[in-house]
VOGU-3710 file (C-alpha; in Angstrom, 3 decimals, decimal comma):
1> xxxxxxxxxx> 0,730/-5,134/25,817  3,746/-3,224/24,787  4,083/0,289/23,896  7,177/-0,340/21,724  7,202/1,108/18,221  9,390/-1,030/16,071  11,187/1,070/14,042  11,535/0,219/9,860  15,602/-0,512/8,257  15,837/2,295/5,417
11> xxxxxxxxxx> 14,967/-0,215/2,670  11,556/-1,749/4,278  10,507/2,008/5,012  10,922/2,231/1,060  9,100/-0,742/-0,297  6,302/1,262/2,466  6,312/4,617/1,111  6,198/2,937/-2,698  3,266/0,822/-1,680  1,763/3,135/-0,243
21> xxxxxxxxxx> 2,008/6,284/-2,871  1,221/3,865/-5,526  -1,628/2,371/-3,858  -3,219/6,622/-3,167  -2,533/7,107/-6,354  -4,701/4,950/-7,414  -7,131/5,566/-5,521  -7,496/9,034/-6,521  -7,398/7,864/-10,362  -8,400/4,216/-10,919
31> xxxxxxxxxx> -8,306/2,142/-13,863  -11,635/1,665/-15,657  -12,434/-0,035/-18,750  -15,905/-0,196/-20,869  -17,569/2,630/-22,421  -20,138/4,511/-21,375  -22,793/3,334/-18,548  -20,732/0,129/-18,919  -17,642/1,211/-16,887  -16,003/-0,998/-14,140
41> xxxxxxxxxx> -12,700/0,125/-12,425  -10,441/-2,768/-12,898  -8,909/-3,771/-9,281  -5,333/-2,323/-7,610  -3,268/-5,404/-7,379  -0,170/-5,119/-5,898  2,597/-8,137/-5,074  5,014/-8,204/-2,345  8,252/-10,049/-2,651  11,234/-10,713/-0,572
51> xxxxxxxxxx> 12,943/-13,140/1,022  12,084/-15,120/4,056  12,708/-12,825/7,210  12,888/-9,642/5,390  9,920/-7,851/7,168  6,802/-8,112/4,191  4,351/-7,657/7,536  6,294/-4,701/8,618  5,544/-3,508/5,103  2,298/-4,480/4,843
61> xxxxxxxxxx> 1,105/-2,742/8,666  3,012/0,025/7,678  1,505/0,981/4,190  -1,677/-0,306/5,346  -1,233/2,092/8,099  -0,117/5,413/6,162  -2,447/4,369/3,038  -5,253/4,609/6,155  -3,863/7,861/7,161  -4,017/10,029/3,825
71> xxx> -7,290/8,162/2,750  -8,973/9,214/5,129  -7,808/12,373/6,966
//
C-alpha cells in the first residue's frame, strides 16, 4: 500500500467542506415531524452531482472523514 496522500482541487475541497458542514448541522439539529410522543426524525439526504471524472468519490471520502473527525472527537 502507498503512503501517498491525494490532494483535492479547490472546488473539490469546497464541496467536501459544504457537505460536512450541512451534515454536522443536521446532526446537531435534525428536522422532526409529529407531535409530542409521536415525533420522529426526518432522515438526512445529501445529493452530489457532477460530471464524470470530477472527483465525486474523493469529495465524498473527504467529507465522510471530516464528519467522522468532527462528530466523534
